[in-house]
KOLGU-81814 format. One record per residue: residue number from 1; residue in three letters; chain; x, y, z of N, C-alpha, C, O in turn. Coordinates in Angstrom, 2 decimals, padded with zeros to 5 digits. Example, Ala and Ser with C-alpha at 12.3 -4.5 7.8 and 13.67 -1.06 7.14 Angstrom:
<sites>
<site><i>1</i><aa>ALA</aa><ch>A</ch><n_xx>013.19</n_xx><n_yy>-005.69</n_yy><n_zz>007.80</n_zz><ca_xx>012.30</ca_xx><ca_yy>-004.50</ca_yy><ca_zz>007.80</ca_zz><c_xx>013.20</c_xx><c_yy>-003.30</c_yy><c_zz>007.80</c_zz><o_xx>014.24</o_xx><o_yy>-003.32</o_yy><o_zz>008.46</o_zz></site>
<site><i>2</i><aa>SER</aa><ch>A</ch><n_xx>012.85</n_xx><n_yy>-002.25</n_yy><n_zz>007.08</n_zz><ca_xx>013.67</ca_xx><ca_yy>-001.06</ca_yy><ca_zz>007.14</ca_zz><c_xx>012.90</c_xx><c_yy>000.03</c_yy><c_zz>007.87</c_zz><o_xx>013.41</o_xx><o_yy>001.14</o_yy><o_zz>008.04</o_zz></site>
</sites>
This chain:
<sites>
<site><i>1</i><aa>GLN</aa><ch>A</ch><n_xx>184.09</n_xx><n_yy>039.69</n_yy><n_zz>058.32</n_zz><ca_xx>182.66</ca_xx><ca_yy>039.77</ca_yy><ca_zz>058.11</ca_zz><c_xx>183.35</c_xx><c_yy>039.59</c_yy><c_zz>056.43</c_zz><o_xx>184.23</o_xx><o_yy>040.31</o_yy><o_zz>055.96</o_zz></site>
<site><i>2</i><aa>PRO</aa><ch>A</ch><n_xx>182.61</n_xx><n_yy>038.37</n_yy><n_zz>055.70</n_zz><ca_xx>182.99</ca_xx><ca_yy>037.61</ca_yy><ca_zz>054.15</ca_zz><c_xx>182.28</c_xx><c_yy>038.21</c_yy><c_zz>053.25</c_zz><o_xx>181.12</o_xx><o_yy>038.07</o_yy><o_zz>052.85</o_zz></site>
<site><i>3</i><aa>GLY</aa><ch>A</ch><n_xx>183.60</n_xx><n_yy>039.25</n_yy><n_zz>052.85</n_zz><ca_xx>183.46</ca_xx><ca_yy>039.96</ca_yy><ca_zz>051.30</ca_zz><c_xx>183.69</c_xx><c_yy>041.53</c_yy><c_zz>051.81</c_zz><o_xx>183.52</o_xx><o_yy>042.32</o_yy><o_zz>050.88</o_zz></site>
<site><i>4</i><aa>GLU</aa><ch>A</ch><n_xx>184.17</n_xx><n_yy>042.41</n_yy><n_zz>053.60</n_zz><ca_xx>184.35</ca_xx><ca_yy>042.95</ca_yy><ca_zz>054.44</ca_zz><c_xx>185.92</c_xx><c_yy>043.38</c_yy><c_zz>053.42</c_zz><o_xx>186.75</o_xx><o_yy>042.51</o_yy><o_zz>053.19</o_zz></site>
<site><i>5</i><aa>SER</aa><ch>A</ch><n_xx>186.14</n_xx><n_yy>045.09</n_yy><n_zz>052.81</n_zz><ca_xx>187.14</ca_xx><ca_yy>044.84</ca_yy><ca_zz>052.27</ca_zz><c_xx>187.52</c_xx><c_yy>046.69</c_yy><c_zz>053.12</c_zz><o_xx>186.90</o_xx><o_yy>047.74</o_yy><o_zz>053.11</o_zz></site>
<site><i>6</i><aa>PHE</aa><ch>A</ch><n_xx>188.74</n_xx><n_yy>046.29</n_yy><n_zz>053.70</n_zz><ca_xx>189.51</ca_xx><ca_yy>047.36</ca_yy><ca_zz>053.65</ca_zz><c_xx>190.56</c_xx><c_yy>048.24</c_yy><c_zz>053.25</c_zz><o_xx>190.89</o_xx><o_yy>047.24</o_yy><o_zz>052.60</o_zz></site>
<site><i>7</i><aa>THR</aa><ch>A</ch><n_xx>191.54</n_xx><n_yy>049.24</n_yy><n_zz>052.94</n_zz><ca_xx>192.24</ca_xx><ca_yy>049.86</ca_yy><ca_zz>052.33</ca_zz><c_xx>192.72</c_xx><c_yy>050.43</c_yy><c_zz>053.11</c_zz><o_xx>192.01</o_xx><o_yy>051.14</o_yy><o_zz>053.83</o_zz></site>
<site><i>8</i><aa>TYR</aa><ch>A</ch><n_xx>194.80</n_xx><n_yy>050.35</n_yy><n_zz>053.41</n_zz><ca_xx>195.09</ca_xx><ca_yy>051.19</ca_yy><ca_zz>054.36</ca_zz><c_xx>197.08</c_xx><c_yy>051.68</c_yy><c_zz>053.14</c_zz><o_xx>197.98</o_xx><o_yy>051.06</o_yy><o_zz>052.58</o_zz></site>
<site><i>9</i><aa>ARG</aa><ch>A</ch><n_xx>196.69</n_xx><n_yy>053.03</n_yy><n_zz>053.39</n_zz><ca_xx>197.93</ca_xx><ca_yy>053.54</ca_yy><ca_zz>053.02</ca_zz><c_xx>199.16</c_xx><c_yy>054.01</c_yy><c_zz>053.92</c_zz><o_xx>198.99</o_xx><o_yy>053.95</o_yy><o_zz>055.14</o_zz></site>
<site><i>10</i><aa>ALA</aa><ch>A</ch><n_xx>200.22</n_xx><n_yy>054.43</n_yy><n_zz>053.51</n_zz><ca_xx>200.96</ca_xx><ca_yy>054.96</ca_yy><ca_zz>054.40</ca_zz><c_xx>202.84</c_xx><c_yy>054.93</c_yy><c_zz>053.55</c_zz><o_xx>203.51</o_xx><o_yy>054.32</o_yy><o_zz>052.71</o_zz></site>
<site><i>11</i><aa>ALA</aa><ch>A</ch><n_xx>202.93</n_xx><n_yy>056.21</n_yy><n_zz>054.62</n_zz><ca_xx>203.96</ca_xx><ca_yy>056.42</ca_yy><ca_zz>053.20</ca_zz><c_xx>205.69</c_xx><c_yy>055.34</c_yy><c_zz>054.21</c_zz><o_xx>206.65</o_xx><o_yy>055.98</o_yy><o_zz>053.79</o_zz></site>
<site><i>12</i><aa>LYS</aa><ch>A</ch><n_xx>205.98</n_xx><n_yy>054.78</n_yy><n_zz>054.68</n_zz><ca_xx>206.51</ca_xx><ca_yy>053.83</ca_yy><ca_zz>055.76</ca_zz><c_xx>206.74</c_xx><c_yy>052.01</c_yy><c_zz>056.08</c_zz><o_xx>207.49</o_xx><o_yy>051.07</o_yy><o_zz>055.81</o_zz></site>
<site><i>13</i><aa>ARG</aa><ch>A</ch><n_xx>205.19</n_xx><n_yy>052.49</n_yy><n_zz>057.04</n_zz><ca_xx>205.51</ca_xx><ca_yy>050.88</ca_yy><ca_zz>057.84</ca_zz><c_xx>203.67</c_xx><c_yy>050.79</c_yy><c_zz>057.81</c_zz><o_xx>203.20</o_xx><o_yy>051.90</o_yy><o_zz>058.05</o_zz></site>
<site><i>14</i><aa>ILE</aa><ch>A</ch><n_xx>202.82</n_xx><n_yy>049.95</n_yy><n_zz>057.61</n_zz><ca_xx>201.89</ca_xx><ca_yy>049.49</ca_yy><ca_zz>058.58</ca_zz><c_xx>202.14</c_xx><c_yy>047.97</c_yy><c_zz>059.06</c_zz><o_xx>202.71</o_xx><o_yy>047.14</o_yy><o_zz>058.35</o_zz></site>
<site><i>15</i><aa>GLU</aa><ch>A</ch><n_xx>201.81</n_xx><n_yy>047.80</n_yy><n_zz>059.90</n_zz><ca_xx>201.78</ca_xx><ca_yy>047.02</ca_yy><ca_zz>061.13</ca_zz><c_xx>200.51</c_xx><c_yy>045.97</c_yy><c_zz>061.03</c_zz><o_xx>199.44</o_xx><o_yy>046.53</o_yy><o_zz>061.25</o_zz></site>
<site><i>16</i><aa>LEU</aa><ch>A</ch><n_xx>200.44</n_xx><n_yy>044.89</n_yy><n_zz>060.81</n_zz><ca_xx>199.27</ca_xx><ca_yy>044.15</ca_yy><ca_zz>061.07</ca_zz><c_xx>199.36</c_xx><c_yy>043.36</c_yy><c_zz>061.93</c_zz><o_xx>200.50</o_xx><o_yy>043.02</o_yy><o_zz>062.25</o_zz></site>
<site><i>17</i><aa>VAL</aa><ch>A</ch><n_xx>198.08</n_xx><n_yy>042.71</n_yy><n_zz>062.68</n_zz><ca_xx>198.10</ca_xx><ca_yy>041.15</ca_yy><ca_zz>063.36</ca_zz><c_xx>196.69</c_xx><c_yy>040.65</c_yy><c_zz>062.45</c_zz><o_xx>195.57</o_xx><o_yy>041.13</o_yy><o_zz>062.30</o_zz></site>
<site><i>18</i><aa>LEU</aa><ch>A</ch><n_xx>197.37</n_xx><n_yy>039.47</n_yy><n_zz>061.95</n_zz><ca_xx>195.61</ca_xx><ca_yy>038.57</ca_yy><ca_zz>061.45</ca_zz><c_xx>195.58</c_xx><c_yy>037.72</c_yy><c_zz>062.17</c_zz><o_xx>196.48</o_xx><o_yy>037.01</o_yy><o_zz>062.62</o_zz></site>
<site><i>19</i><aa>GLY</aa><ch>A</ch><n_xx>194.10</n_xx><n_yy>037.76</n_yy><n_zz>062.41</n_zz><ca_xx>193.79</ca_xx><ca_yy>036.68</ca_yy><ca_zz>063.59</ca_zz><c_xx>193.14</c_xx><c_yy>035.35</c_yy><c_zz>062.82</c_zz><o_xx>192.81</o_xx><o_yy>034.29</o_yy><o_zz>063.34</o_zz></site>
<site><i>20</i><aa>ASN</aa><ch>A</ch><n_xx>193.05</n_xx><n_yy>035.72</n_yy><n_zz>061.44</n_zz><ca_xx>193.03</ca_xx><ca_yy>034.37</ca_yy><ca_zz>060.70</ca_zz><c_xx>193.77</c_xx><c_yy>034.41</c_yy><c_zz>059.41</c_zz><o_xx>193.01</o_xx><o_yy>034.50</o_yy><o_zz>058.45</o_zz></site>
<site><i>21</i><aa>ALA</aa><ch>A</ch><n_xx>195.21</n_xx><n_yy>034.37</n_yy><n_zz>059.08</n_zz><ca_xx>195.84</ca_xx><ca_yy>034.41</ca_yy><ca_zz>058.60</ca_zz><c_xx>195.59</c_xx><c_yy>033.96</c_yy><c_zz>057.51</c_zz><o_xx>195.92</o_xx><o_yy>034.70</o_yy><o_zz>056.58</o_zz></site>
<site><i>22</i><aa>GLY</aa><ch>A</ch><n_xx>194.86</n_xx><n_yy>032.44</n_yy><n_zz>057.08</n_zz><ca_xx>194.38</ca_xx><ca_yy>031.87</ca_yy><ca_zz>055.98</ca_zz><c_xx>192.90</c_xx><c_yy>032.50</c_yy><c_zz>055.15</c_zz><o_xx>192.67</o_xx><o_yy>032.55</o_yy><o_zz>053.95</o_zz></site>
<site><i>23</i><aa>GLY</aa><ch>A</ch><n_xx>192.33</n_xx><n_yy>032.79</n_yy><n_zz>055.92</n_zz><ca_xx>191.20</ca_xx><ca_yy>032.96</ca_yy><ca_zz>055.67</ca_zz><c_xx>190.87</c_xx><c_yy>035.10</c_yy><c_zz>055.33</c_zz><o_xx>189.84</o_xx><o_yy>035.57</o_yy><o_zz>055.79</o_zz></site>
<site><i>24</i><aa>LEU</aa><ch>A</ch><n_xx>191.67</n_xx><n_yy>035.86</n_yy><n_zz>054.68</n_zz><ca_xx>192.22</ca_xx><ca_yy>036.10</ca_yy><ca_zz>054.49</ca_zz><c_xx>192.71</c_xx><c_yy>036.57</c_yy><c_zz>053.15</c_zz><o_xx>193.89</o_xx><o_yy>036.21</o_yy><o_zz>053.09</o_zz></site>
<site><i>25</i><aa>ASP</aa><ch>A</ch><n_xx>192.29</n_xx><n_yy>037.38</n_yy><n_zz>051.75</n_zz><ca_xx>192.87</ca_xx><ca_yy>037.93</ca_yy><ca_zz>050.66</ca_zz><c_xx>193.11</c_xx><c_yy>039.15</c_yy><c_zz>050.45</c_zz><o_xx>192.38</o_xx><o_yy>040.13</o_yy><o_zz>050.30</o_zz></site>
<site><i>26</i><aa>ILE</aa><ch>A</ch><n_xx>194.67</n_xx><n_yy>038.91</n_yy><n_zz>050.46</n_zz><ca_xx>195.15</ca_xx><ca_yy>040.49</ca_yy><ca_zz>050.65</ca_zz><c_xx>196.18</c_xx><c_yy>040.08</c_yy><c_zz>049.05</c_zz><o_xx>196.58</o_xx><o_yy>039.09</o_yy><o_zz>048.45</o_zz></site>
<site><i>27</i><aa>THR</aa><ch>A</ch><n_xx>196.24</n_xx><n_yy>042.00</n_yy><n_zz>048.92</n_zz><ca_xx>196.53</ca_xx><ca_yy>043.02</ca_yy><ca_zz>047.61</ca_zz><c_xx>197.48</c_xx><c_yy>044.46</c_yy><c_zz>048.47</c_zz><o_xx>197.10</o_xx><o_yy>045.36</o_yy><o_zz>049.21</o_zz></site>
<site><i>28</i><aa>PHE</aa><ch>A</ch><n_xx>199.28</n_xx><n_yy>043.94</n_yy><n_zz>047.73</n_zz><ca_xx>199.73</ca_xx><ca_yy>045.00</ca_yy><ca_zz>048.25</ca_zz><c_xx>200.09</c_xx><c_yy>045.76</c_yy><c_zz>046.73</c_zz><o_xx>200.14</o_xx><o_yy>045.10</o_yy><o_zz>045.70</o_zz></site>
<site><i>29</i><aa>ASN</aa><ch>A</ch><n_xx>200.27</n_xx><n_yy>046.84</n_yy><n_zz>046.76</n_zz><ca_xx>200.71</ca_xx><ca_yy>047.94</ca_yy><ca_zz>045.22</ca_zz><c_xx>200.25</c_xx><c_yy>047.26</c_yy><c_zz>044.03</c_zz><o_xx>200.86</o_xx><o_yy>047.25</o_yy><o_zz>042.96</o_zz></site>
<site><i>30</i><aa>GLU</aa><ch>A</ch><n_xx>198.95</n_xx><n_yy>046.61</n_yy><n_zz>044.30</n_zz><ca_xx>197.68</ca_xx><ca_yy>045.84</ca_yy><ca_zz>043.22</ca_zz><c_xx>198.23</c_xx><c_yy>044.22</c_yy><c_zz>043.18</c_zz><o_xx>197.70</o_xx><o_yy>043.44</o_yy><o_zz>042.39</o_zz></site>
<site><i>31</i><aa>ARG</aa><ch>A</ch><n_xx>199.42</n_xx><n_yy>043.72</n_yy><n_zz>044.17</n_zz><ca_xx>199.84</ca_xx><ca_yy>042.92</ca_yy><ca_zz>043.56</ca_zz><c_xx>198.69</c_xx><c_yy>041.78</c_yy><c_zz>044.19</c_zz><o_xx>199.25</o_xx><o_yy>041.83</o_yy><o_zz>045.28</o_zz></site>
<site><i>32</i><aa>PRO</aa><ch>A</ch><n_xx>197.71</n_xx><n_yy>040.91</n_yy><n_zz>044.40</n_zz><ca_xx>197.80</ca_xx><ca_yy>040.03</ca_yy><ca_zz>045.05</ca_zz><c_xx>198.63</c_xx><c_yy>039.08</c_yy><c_zz>045.46</c_zz><o_xx>199.59</o_xx><o_yy>038.71</o_yy><o_zz>044.78</o_zz></site>
<site><i>33</i><aa>LEU</aa><ch>A</ch><n_xx>198.22</n_xx><n_yy>038.41</n_yy><n_zz>047.12</n_zz><ca_xx>199.74</ca_xx><ca_yy>038.00</ca_yy><ca_zz>047.84</ca_zz><c_xx>199.04</c_xx><c_yy>036.68</c_yy><c_zz>048.04</c_zz><o_xx>197.88</o_xx><o_yy>036.27</o_yy><o_zz>047.96</o_zz></site>
<site><i>34</i><aa>GLU</aa><ch>A</ch><n_xx>200.46</n_xx><n_yy>036.09</n_yy><n_zz>048.41</n_zz><ca_xx>199.88</ca_xx><ca_yy>034.36</ca_yy><ca_zz>048.62</ca_zz><c_xx>199.49</c_xx><c_yy>034.44</c_yy><c_zz>050.23</c_zz><o_xx>199.94</o_xx><o_yy>035.32</o_yy><o_zz>050.97</o_zz></site>
<site><i>35</i><aa>LYS</aa><ch>A</ch><n_xx>198.72</n_xx><n_yy>033.53</n_yy><n_zz>050.60</n_zz><ca_xx>198.77</ca_xx><ca_yy>033.32</ca_yy><ca_zz>051.86</ca_zz><c_xx>199.25</c_xx><c_yy>033.46</c_yy><c_zz>052.75</c_zz><o_xx>200.34</o_xx><o_yy>032.89</o_yy><o_zz>052.67</o_zz></site>
<site><i>36</i><aa>PHE</aa><ch>A</ch><n_xx>199.07</n_xx><n_yy>034.13</n_yy><n_zz>054.10</n_zz><ca_xx>199.93</ca_xx><ca_yy>033.99</ca_yy><ca_zz>055.22</ca_zz><c_xx>200.08</c_xx><c_yy>033.62</c_yy><c_zz>056.08</c_zz><o_xx>200.82</o_xx><o_yy>034.02</o_yy><o_zz>056.98</o_zz></site>
<site><i>37</i><aa>GLY</aa><ch>A</ch><n_xx>199.04</n_xx><n_yy>032.27</n_yy><n_zz>056.00</n_zz><ca_xx>199.16</ca_xx><ca_yy>031.39</ca_yy><ca_zz>057.72</ca_zz><c_xx>197.99</c_xx><c_yy>030.66</c_yy><c_zz>056.90</c_zz><o_xx>197.42</o_xx><o_yy>031.19</o_yy><o_zz>055.94</o_zz></site>
<site><i>38</i><aa>ILE</aa><ch>A</ch><n_xx>197.61</n_xx><n_yy>028.87</n_yy><n_zz>057.61</n_zz><ca_xx>196.36</ca_xx><ca_yy>028.74</ca_yy><ca_zz>057.73</ca_zz><c_xx>195.23</c_xx><c_yy>029.39</c_yy><c_zz>058.41</c_zz><o_xx>195.22</o_xx><o_yy>030.52</o_yy><o_zz>058.92</o_zz></site>
<site><i>39</i><aa>SER</aa><ch>A</ch><n_xx>194.22</n_xx><n_yy>028.44</n_yy><n_zz>058.34</n_zz><ca_xx>192.84</ca_xx><ca_yy>029.02</ca_yy><ca_zz>058.96</ca_zz><c_xx>193.20</c_xx><c_yy>029.60</c_yy><c_zz>059.97</c_zz><o_xx>194.33</o_xx><o_yy>029.12</o_yy><o_zz>060.01</o_zz></site>
<site><i>40</i><aa>GLY</aa><ch>A</ch><n_xx>193.15</n_xx><n_yy>030.25</n_yy><n_zz>060.83</n_zz><ca_xx>193.25</ca_xx><ca_yy>030.01</ca_yy><ca_zz>062.41</ca_zz><c_xx>194.17</c_xx><c_yy>030.68</c_yy><c_zz>063.03</c_zz><o_xx>194.27</o_xx><o_yy>031.02</o_yy><o_zz>064.21</o_zz></site>
<site><i>41</i><aa>GLN</aa><ch>A</ch><n_xx>195.14</n_xx><n_yy>030.92</n_yy><n_zz>061.69</n_zz><ca_xx>196.20</ca_xx><ca_yy>031.27</ca_yy><ca_zz>062.26</ca_zz><c_xx>196.98</c_xx><c_yy>032.75</c_yy><c_zz>062.68</c_zz><o_xx>196.77</o_xx><o_yy>033.86</o_yy><o_zz>062.19</o_zz></site>
<site><i>42</i><aa>VAL</aa><ch>A</ch><n_xx>197.89</n_xx><n_yy>032.40</n_yy><n_zz>063.68</n_zz><ca_xx>197.50</ca_xx><ca_yy>034.58</ca_yy><ca_zz>064.30</ca_zz><c_xx>199.10</c_xx><c_yy>034.32</c_yy><c_zz>063.46</c_zz><o_xx>199.62</o_xx><o_yy>033.20</o_yy><o_zz>063.57</o_zz></site>
<site><i>43</i><aa>VAL</aa><ch>A</ch><n_xx>199.88</n_xx><n_yy>035.55</n_yy><n_zz>062.56</n_zz><ca_xx>200.39</ca_xx><ca_yy>036.57</ca_yy><ca_zz>062.47</ca_zz><c_xx>200.47</c_xx><c_yy>037.64</c_yy><c_zz>062.48</c_zz><o_xx>199.44</o_xx><o_yy>038.29</o_yy><o_zz>062.67</o_zz></site>
<site><i>44</i><aa>THR</aa><ch>A</ch><n_xx>202.02</n_xx><n_yy>038.48</n_yy><n_zz>062.24</n_zz><ca_xx>201.72</ca_xx><ca_yy>039.72</ca_yy><ca_zz>062.73</ca_zz><c_xx>202.40</c_xx><c_yy>039.80</c_yy><c_zz>061.13</c_zz><o_xx>203.59</o_xx><o_yy>039.47</o_yy><o_zz>061.04</o_zz></site>
<site><i>45</i><aa>VAL</aa><ch>A</ch><n_xx>201.71</n_xx><n_yy>040.21</n_yy><n_zz>059.89</n_zz><ca_xx>202.55</ca_xx><ca_yy>041.37</ca_yy><ca_zz>058.68</ca_zz><c_xx>202.88</c_xx><c_yy>042.94</c_yy><c_zz>058.81</c_zz><o_xx>202.37</o_xx><o_yy>044.05</o_yy><o_zz>058.97</o_zz></site>
<site><i>46</i><aa>ILE</aa><ch>A</ch><n_xx>204.31</n_xx><n_yy>042.16</n_yy><n_zz>058.61</n_zz><ca_xx>204.87</ca_xx><ca_yy>044.47</ca_yy><ca_zz>058.35</ca_zz><c_xx>204.76</c_xx><c_yy>044.46</c_yy><c_zz>057.03</c_zz><o_xx>205.22</o_xx><o_yy>043.53</o_yy><o_zz>056.36</o_zz></site>
<site><i>47</i><aa>PHE</aa><ch>A</ch><n_xx>204.17</n_xx><n_yy>045.44</n_yy><n_zz>056.54</n_zz><ca_xx>204.06</ca_xx><ca_yy>046.19</ca_yy><ca_zz>054.67</ca_zz><c_xx>205.05</c_xx><c_yy>047.55</c_yy><c_zz>054.99</c_zz><o_xx>204.84</o_xx><o_yy>048.26</o_yy><o_zz>055.98</o_zz></site>
<site><i>48</i><aa>THR</aa><ch>A</ch><n_xx>206.26</n_xx><n_yy>047.86</n_yy><n_zz>053.93</n_zz><ca_xx>206.87</ca_xx><ca_yy>048.44</ca_yy><ca_zz>053.55</ca_zz><c_xx>207.06</c_xx><c_yy>048.79</c_yy><c_zz>052.69</c_zz><o_xx>206.30</o_xx><o_yy>048.16</o_yy><o_zz>051.96</o_zz></site>
<site><i>49</i><aa>PRO</aa><ch>A</ch><n_xx>207.55</n_xx><n_yy>049.38</n_yy><n_zz>052.17</n_zz><ca_xx>207.95</ca_xx><ca_yy>049.96</ca_yy><ca_zz>050.42</ca_zz><c_xx>208.09</c_xx><c_yy>048.78</c_yy><c_zz>050.03</c_zz><o_xx>207.22</o_xx><o_yy>048.17</o_yy><o_zz>049.40</o_zz></site>
<site><i>50</i><aa>GLN</aa><ch>A</ch><n_xx>209.60</n_xx><n_yy>048.16</n_yy><n_zz>050.48</n_zz><ca_xx>209.96</ca_xx><ca_yy>047.30</ca_yy><ca_zz>049.74</ca_zz><c_xx>209.51</c_xx><c_yy>045.90</c_yy><c_zz>049.78</c_zz><o_xx>210.12</o_xx><o_yy>044.94</o_yy><o_zz>049.31</o_zz></site>
<site><i>51</i><aa>GLY</aa><ch>A</ch><n_xx>208.43</n_xx><n_yy>045.90</n_yy><n_zz>050.38</n_zz><ca_xx>207.46</ca_xx><ca_yy>044.54</ca_yy><ca_zz>050.31</ca_zz><c_xx>207.02</c_xx><c_yy>044.25</c_yy><c_zz>051.60</c_zz><o_xx>207.23</o_xx><o_yy>045.15</o_yy><o_zz>052.41</o_zz></site>
<site><i>52</i><aa>ALA</aa><ch>A</ch><n_xx>206.30</n_xx><n_yy>042.96</n_yy><n_zz>052.14</n_zz><ca_xx>205.80</ca_xx><ca_yy>042.37</ca_yy><ca_zz>052.89</ca_zz><c_xx>206.83</c_xx><c_yy>041.34</c_yy><c_zz>053.30</c_zz><o_xx>207.78</o_xx><o_yy>040.73</o_yy><o_zz>052.81</o_zz></site>
<site><i>53</i><aa>GLU</aa><ch>A</ch><n_xx>205.92</n_xx><n_yy>041.51</n_yy><n_zz>054.86</n_zz><ca_xx>207.17</ca_xx><ca_yy>040.45</ca_yy><ca_zz>055.90</ca_zz><c_xx>206.52</c_xx><c_yy>039.18</c_yy><c_zz>056.57</c_zz><o_xx>205.93</o_xx><o_yy>038.47</o_yy><o_zz>055.76</o_zz></site>
<site><i>54</i><aa>LYS</aa><ch>A</ch><n_xx>206.52</n_xx><n_yy>039.02</n_yy><n_zz>057.05</n_zz><ca_xx>205.48</ca_xx><ca_yy>038.20</ca_yy><ca_zz>057.70</ca_zz><c_xx>206.11</c_xx><c_yy>037.33</c_yy><c_zz>059.24</c_zz><o_xx>206.96</o_xx><o_yy>036.44</o_yy><o_zz>059.17</o_zz></site>
<site><i>55</i><aa>THR</aa><ch>A</ch><n_xx>205.67</n_xx><n_yy>037.67</n_yy><n_zz>060.16</n_zz><ca_xx>206.36</ca_xx><ca_yy>037.29</ca_yy><ca_zz>061.56</ca_zz><c_xx>205.72</c_xx><c_yy>036.32</c_yy><c_zz>062.59</c_zz><o_xx>204.97</o_xx><o_yy>036.95</o_yy><o_zz>063.33</o_zz></site>
<site><i>56</i><aa>ARG</aa><ch>A</ch><n_xx>205.76</n_xx><n_yy>035.29</n_yy><n_zz>062.81</n_zz><ca_xx>204.61</ca_xx><ca_yy>034.69</ca_yy><ca_zz>063.92</ca_zz><c_xx>203.95</c_xx><c_yy>035.37</c_yy><c_zz>065.40</c_zz><o_xx>204.86</o_xx><o_yy>035.55</o_yy><o_zz>066.21</o_zz></site>
<site><i>57</i><aa>ARG</aa><ch>A</ch><n_xx>202.74</n_xx><n_yy>035.75</n_yy><n_zz>065.87</n_zz><ca_xx>202.62</ca_xx><ca_yy>036.53</ca_yy><ca_zz>067.11</ca_zz><c_xx>202.14</c_xx><c_yy>035.04</c_yy><c_zz>067.65</c_zz><o_xx>201.21</o_xx><o_yy>034.31</o_yy><o_zz>067.31</o_zz></site>
<site><i>58</i><aa>GLU</aa><ch>A</ch><n_xx>203.18</n_xx><n_yy>034.92</n_yy><n_zz>068.63</n_zz><ca_xx>202.99</ca_xx><ca_yy>033.89</ca_yy><ca_zz>070.47</ca_zz><c_xx>202.15</c_xx><c_yy>034.91</c_yy><c_zz>071.05</c_zz><o_xx>202.35</o_xx><o_yy>036.04</o_yy><o_zz>071.51</o_zz></site>
<site><i>59</i><aa>LEU</aa><ch>A</ch><n_xx>201.60</n_xx><n_yy>034.51</n_yy><n_zz>070.96</n_zz><ca_xx>200.48</ca_xx><ca_yy>034.68</ca_yy><ca_zz>072.22</ca_zz><c_xx>200.52</c_xx><c_yy>034.21</c_yy><c_zz>073.63</c_zz><o_xx>200.91</o_xx><o_yy>033.10</o_yy><o_zz>073.97</o_zz></site>
<site><i>60</i><aa>PRO</aa><ch>A</ch><n_xx>199.97</n_xx><n_yy>035.36</n_yy><n_zz>074.61</n_zz><ca_xx>200.37</ca_xx><ca_yy>034.52</ca_yy><ca_zz>076.04</ca_zz><c_xx>199.52</c_xx><c_yy>032.90</c_yy><c_zz>076.71</c_zz><o_xx>198.55</o_xx><o_yy>032.28</o_yy><o_zz>076.26</o_zz></site>
<site><i>61</i><aa>GLU</aa><ch>A</ch><n_xx>200.18</n_xx><n_yy>032.70</n_yy><n_zz>077.62</n_zz><ca_xx>198.90</ca_xx><ca_yy>031.65</ca_yy><ca_zz>077.90</ca_zz><c_xx>198.39</c_xx><c_yy>031.88</c_yy><c_zz>078.65</c_zz><o_xx>198.73</o_xx><o_yy>032.41</o_yy><o_zz>079.71</o_zz></site>
<site><i>62</i><aa>PRO</aa><ch>A</ch><n_xx>197.53</n_xx><n_yy>031.55</n_yy><n_zz>078.33</n_zz><ca_xx>195.60</ca_xx><ca_yy>031.79</ca_yy><ca_zz>079.46</ca_zz><c_xx>195.92</c_xx><c_yy>031.90</c_yy><c_zz>080.64</c_zz><o_xx>196.65</o_xx><o_yy>030.99</o_yy><o_zz>081.02</o_zz></site>
<site><i>63</i><aa>THR</aa><ch>A</ch><n_xx>195.69</n_xx><n_yy>032.62</n_yy><n_zz>081.35</n_zz><ca_xx>196.38</ca_xx><ca_yy>032.18</ca_yy><ca_zz>083.03</ca_zz><c_xx>194.88</c_xx><c_yy>031.73</c_yy><c_zz>083.64</c_zz><o_xx>193.74</o_xx><o_yy>032.03</o_yy><o_zz>083.28</o_zz></site>
<site><i>64</i><aa>GLN</aa><ch>A</ch><n_xx>195.42</n_xx><n_yy>030.87</n_yy><n_zz>084.74</n_zz><ca_xx>193.79</ca_xx><ca_yy>029.37</ca_yy><ca_zz>085.35</ca_zz><c_xx>193.55</c_xx><c_yy>030.81</c_yy><c_zz>086.56</c_zz><o_xx>194.27</o_xx><o_yy>031.79</o_yy><o_zz>086.73</o_zz></site>
<site><i>65</i><aa>GLU</aa><ch>A</ch><n_xx>192.51</n_xx><n_yy>030.51</n_yy><n_zz>087.11</n_zz><ca_xx>192.51</ca_xx><ca_yy>031.51</ca_yy><ca_zz>088.13</ca_zz><c_xx>191.72</c_xx><c_yy>030.38</c_yy><c_zz>089.56</c_zz><o_xx>191.52</o_xx><o_yy>030.85</o_yy><o_zz>090.68</o_zz></site>
</sites>
């Protein structure tokens, strides 16, 4: 929701699946990062001590019943 804030801590790795990559402001090690995608785009971001890496998350096609 707008205005919400979360803090995560890890020694080695954090993997986040962002459902709206363009709608988030992310700070990593006290530094703001650029947007990881456009509004509504789903991406996976992996944070390590070396930095952040974005990968595109491929969603499965919906099944028709």
